[in-house]
N, C-alpha and C positions, 0 to 999 in steps of 0.2 A: 262371271258370266254376264250375258247381255241382260238388260233390265226388263225386256218384254219376253214372256214365255212363248213357246211355240204356238202359233195360231191363237194367241190370247185375245181377250176382248179389250186389251189396252191397259188393264190393271197391272201394276208392278208386283212381282213376286216378293216373298219374304227374303231378306238377305241370306246368302249362302254362308254357312259357318266355314271357317278355315281351320281345320285340325290336322294333326300329323300322326304318323305311326313310324316306329323305328324297327330294324332287322339287324341283329347282331351289331348295334351301334350306329345305324343309319336310319333316315326317316323318309316317309312318303306323305305328301299332302293330300288332304281331301279335295274333292272337286271333280274327280273323274267319275261322273255320275250321269244320270239321264238328262241333266241340264247342259250337257256338252253342246247340244244343238239349239239351245234356247235362243230364240229370236231369229235364227237363220231363215226360217220359212214363214215368218210372221205375215208375209204379204201374199201367200199363195191362195188365199181364199178369194179368188177372182170373182168379180160380179159379172155374170153372163149377160146381164141386161145391156151392158155397154162395153163391147169388146175393147174399144180403144181406151176406155177409162180404167179397166182392169181392177175395179173395186177401190176401196178407200185406204188400204194398207200400203200398197206399192203402186208406183207410177212408172210407165215405160219411159226410159231415157232415150233409147234408140231401138229400132228393129228394122229388119230388111223387108218384111212383108207381114201382113195380118189378114186373116179371113175368119168370119164368124157365120155359122149356118145354124138355123133353127130347124131341127129335124122333127119337131113335134112340140106340143105344149110343154114348156119347162124342160125341153131337151135340146139345149143349144151346145154346140161344139165350136171352140175357138182355137185357131192355129196361129202361131207367131213364128217367123223366121228370124234367127239370130237376135233374140231379144236381149236387151240389157235393162234390168229393172232396178229402180232405186227405192229402198224400203226404209222404214223407221229404224232408228238407232244406228244409222250408218251402214246398214246391210245392203250389199250390192249383189245381184243375181245375174249370171250370164249363162247362156246355153246355145247350142246350135238351133234348137227349136223348142217350142212349148205347145202343149195341147191341154185345153181345159174342158172337162166334161161336166156340164151342169147337172145332169140327172143323177149321176153317181157320186158327184163331189170329188172326182178324181182329177188331180192336177199332175201332168207329166212333163218333165224336162228331159230332153234327149240330146246327148252328144256334148262332150266337154263342159259338163255342168260345173259351175263354180259359184260358191257363196263366199263372200269376203266381208270382213269388217276391219276395224283398226288393228286388231291383234289376232283374228281368227279366220281360218280358211277351211272350207269343205269342198273337196273335189270328188267327182264321180262321173261315170259314163252315162248313167241313167238314174233319175230320181222320180219316184212315184209317191204322191202324197194323197191319202184318202181322208178327206176332211171330216166326214161324218164318223168314221171309226177312230180318228186320231192316230192313224198309222202312216209311217213313212218308210219307204224302201229306197236305199241307195245301192246301186250295183256297179261293178266294174272299176277296179283300181280306186277304191274308196280311200280317201286320205283326209283326216281331220287334224288340224293343228291349232294350238293356242299358244302363241309365243309369249304371252304375258305370264302364263303358268308353266311354260316348258313342257307342254302336254302334246303328245303326238299319237294318233291312232290310225292304223292301216289295216286293210282287209279287202276281201272281194265283195262282201255284201254287208250292209248295215241296215238293221231294222230298228226303228224308233217308235215307241208307244208312248203317247203323251197322256197327261192326266185327263180323265173323263169322270163322269158321275159314277162309273163302275170300276175305275182304276185310280187308286189314291196316290201312286207314285209313277214318275217317268221311268221308262226302261229302255236301255240301248243294248243291242246284241250285235256283235260283229263276228263273222265267220267266213270261211273259204280262204284258201291260200295261206294258211298259218297266220292269222291276224296277229298283230303285235301293237303294243302301246308303250309309250314312255310315260312314267309317272315322276313328278318332280322330286329331286333329291333334297336333302336337308339344307337349310340356309345357315350360313355362318353367323357368328355373333354380330357381324357388321351388316347382315342382311344380304350378302352376296350369294348368287345362285351357285349350285354345285352340280356335279354329274348326276343326270337323272337315272332312274331305274328303267331297265328294259324288260318288259313282260311279254311273253309269247305263249300261244296255245292254239288248239284247234278252234276254240270258241271263247270269246271274251264277252262278259255281260256286266252292265252297270244298272243298278236298281236304286233310283232315288239318290239321296245323299249318303246312304248308309252302307250299301253292299257293293262289292266288286268281286267277280269270279273270273278265273281263267281255267278252262277245261281242256283235257286231252294233252298229256305230256307237257304240262305247263312249266315254264321256266322263268326265272327272274335273275337279272345280273346287274351289278353296279360295282365298279372298281374291283376290289378283291372278293366281294360277295357273289356267290353263285348258289342257286337253289332250284330244285325241280320236284315235281309231284304229279300225280294224275290230275289233281284238282288244287287250285290255289284260290283261297277265299279270304276276303278282308271285311270284317265288321267294324265300320268306322265309329259307330256309336259305342260299342263295347271296347274299342281299341284292341282288337285281337286279330291276328293273322293266323290262318290255318292252312297247312299243307297236308293233303290226304292222299294215300296210296303211293307206296314206294317213295316216301318223301326223304329228301336229304338237303342239307345246306352246308356250305363251306365258307369260311371267312378267316383270313389271316392265319392259316395253318391249322384251324380247328374245323372238324367235320362232325355233324350230328345227323343221325339216321333213325328212321322208325316208320311204322305204318302211317302214323300221323305225327306232325310237328305243330306245336301251338306256340305262338309268341304273343305275349301280353305287353302292353305299353302303358306308361303313365307319364303325363306331362311331356310327351314327345320323346321319351327314351324307352329303351327296351328294359322291362322289369323282370321278365321270366321267359325261359325257353323250356319247353316240355316235349319230350319224345316218348311215344307210346307204341308198344308192339314191336318186339325184337329191336329194342332201342340200342343205340350205340353212339358213344361220344369219344372222339379221338383227337388228341393233340400231339405235340412232339414228345411229350413225356409220359403220357398215360392213356390207356384205353379203358373205357367203362362199358360194360355190357349188362343189360337188364331188361325186364319187361317194360319198365318206365324209368326214365331219367329226367330229372328236373334241375335246371340251373337258375339260381336267383342272382340278379345283378344289382349292384349298388347305384348311387346317384351318378357316378362317373362311368357306369356300365362295365365295371370290373366285377367278375364273379365273386360273390361272397359266400356261397354254399352250393354244393352239388350233391344230389341224392340219387342213388340208383336202387330200384326195388325189384324184387322177384315176385311172381305170383305164388300163392300158397302151395300149389302142387307142381309148379314149373321148375326149370333149372335155376340154380343160384345166380344171383348177381355177381359180377366179377369186376375187379380193378386190376389191370395188368400193367406192369412196367418191365424194363429189362432185368431188374433185380428182384422183383416181387410179383407174386400172384396172390390175390386176396379174394375169397369167395364167401358170400353170406346171403341171407334173405334181404338184408338192408345194409347199404353202405352209404355213410354220410361223410362228406369232406367239408371241413370248416375252413373258410378263407376270409376272416375278417380283414377289411381294408385291402383285400386282394392278396393277403399273405397266408401261405399254407400254415395252419396251426395244428389241425388234428384230423385223423381219419378214424372213423368208428365203424365197425362191422358188427351186426347183431343177427342172431339166428343161424345156427349151424356154421359159425364163423370158422374159417380156416385160412391161414396165411402161410405161404411158402416163400422163402427167400433164396436168392442166388447171389451172394455178395461178390463184388468185383475184387475184393482184397483176398479172396480164397485162392489157394493154389489150383492150377488147372487140373481137371479131373479126367481120368481115362474112363469114359462112359461105356466103352466096350469091354472093360475088364469085369470079371465076375464079382458079384456083391451078394449081400444077404437078400433073399427073395422077400418082397413085400416091404422093404425099407426104402423110402424115397431117397433120391440122390441129394435133394436140397434140405435145408433146415425148415422146420415148420412149427407153427404155434396154432393151437385150436382151442375153442371154448364156446360157451354160449354167446360171449361178447369179446371182441378184440378192439383195443384202442391203441393207436399209434400217435405220438406227439412229435412235433417238429419245431425247429427254430431256424431262422435265417443264418446262413454262414456269415460270420463277421466280415465286414468289408475289407479289413486288412488281410484276410486270408484268401480273398478272391484276386485273381489276376487283374491288372488295370483295365483290360479290354472287356471285362464282364459287362453284359447288357442287363440292366435292372428289370427290363420288360420281358426277359426270357427266364425259363426255369433253369437253363444251363447257360454258361458263358461260351465263348467261341472255342475254348479248349475242352469243353465237355464237363467243366466243373459244376456240380449241382449248387444251386443257390440256397437249398435247404438241406438240413441234416436231421436225422431222427434223434430225439432225446430220450424216448422211452417207448416200450412196447409191453402191453398188458393184456393178459387173457383172464377172463372172469367166468366162473361157473363151469365145472367139469373141465378144467384147463389141462391141456396136454402140450408138452413141448419136446422136440427132438432137435439136438444140436450135434453136428459133426465137427470134429477137430482133426486137422491133418497132423502127421508126425512133426514134433517140434524140430527135429534135426533134419528134416527133409530139405534138400537144397534144390534150387531151381534148375541147377545143372543136371539133376537126376531126372528131369522131365516131369510128366504128369504123374499124379498120385493115384494109384489104383484105389477104388472105393473100399476094398476090403482092408486097406491099411489105415483108414480113418477111425478115430475113436468116436463112439456114439454115447451121448448123454440123453437119457429118456426120463422125463419127469411128469408125474400126475399130481394135481393139487386142486384145491378150490380156487386158488388165485396164483398166477405166476406173473411176476413183474421183472422185466429186463430193463436195466438202466444203461443208457448209452453215454459214453464219455468221448467227446470230440468225434462223434460219428461211429465209434466202435463199442462193442459190448464191454461194459464196465463190470457189472455184477448182476447176479440173478437171485431173486427172492421167491420162495415158494411158501404159501400159507395154507393151513387147514388140510388135514389128512393127506400129508405129503407122502408120496411113494415114488420110487424111480430105480433106475439101474444105470450103471456105467459099464460100457463094453470097450475094452482095450484090445487091439488086435495082436495076434502073434506075428511078430515081424518076420519070423522064419517060414511062415506058412504062405505058399503060393499056389492057390487052387487053379485048376484048369477049368474050362467051361463045364466039362462033365462032372467035376468035383465041386462045383459051386454049392456052398452050404445052404440048406433050407432053413428058413426061420418063420415063425408064425407072423401073420399079418399084424402090423403095428397099428393100434388104434390112433386115429387122428382127431 
């Protein structure tokens, strides 16, 4: 920013700090604050005693006409036509006309108002500056740019409040006509500029060097990043970005939603993403639902853990894939170094699977009432462990940055599934001699294995069930169908509800 603050006494301000914040892997620079207009109006405190002198801060370079009238003691009004003023720090001011009111301390620039310096420009149809109150109003097609920082602000009306004895920080508010601003994007390792962020709202507000807000259907975009909320707020000192009210964000195929979204930053990188209130996280492989979802990212901004929580008396948190539904009070996903290692569900944990390797099921056929169509595992706690699929087993076209390759092959496979505490499992087996040519398998022809134990451990071999261990007070039942029995819908057998 310029070295002389707005209408200052000539003393230089403290240097501005240059900080950043990141969003789903991107950064925003500090600097979009009340200091945006610093120095632009440093010469508008005109001296009414000598209209042609115009005070000590700015001098007239050219003007078409000038007139000064003293309407009473200390009540001088000065008019200038088409003035061009040269001010300190290389600031140049132009307008169709200027009016200076000595008594009220009001300085008015009218028509095609333009403030310029080496890298900064402020345009407006009308500018009013009230020196005694430290207030400035710019109206009509307001446009402020800072090419040095890739900063751009547009709106219908801009209000600037400078530091006074009763105001400890500058404040800039822009509203009218859906104001928008660009905020600088991250610099590359070589220091090259990148695509800026585009922020829009019904009202934009900058407070000192710390806070920035966008109100009213606020949006932010940059490359693949898109986000929106009722209110967008950034605390530059705490390095936190908050989206409040119907908040959502999307980036590279991942979408997060919630009543509020909070992003925390450390050393210019995104450290945490937190969604609260009907929270939802969706990517190409999994959907997470809960009252609160938190994603923790590593130094390279790759997720290292994801946690979904439910409220004590609210609906369970859920993790959903095409093959599995997992519900619990708490769901934790461990991804050390970005590699899926474990999914843990705690509190009323219940998992139901629908394996792709199972024969097709005739879901319209009669079945035992109360018995679910899929396999399930339940307990106080469920833990699923995973391993990467060996590279030699993946097609050559597999993309290591995707959970699945181009042919739909998963990059991870389950190695074990464990239920602890009041564990219950139900597993269906299709007839061994059933041929695909026979079509779908009616549910009443599947065998059912039902086990209750203190602990149930299912070990997977090459992604398929290898063996099942049950420990502590084991009980269960094996139901094999009568192959000759073909119930009609009216004859569908009744069965007691199966505990999950």
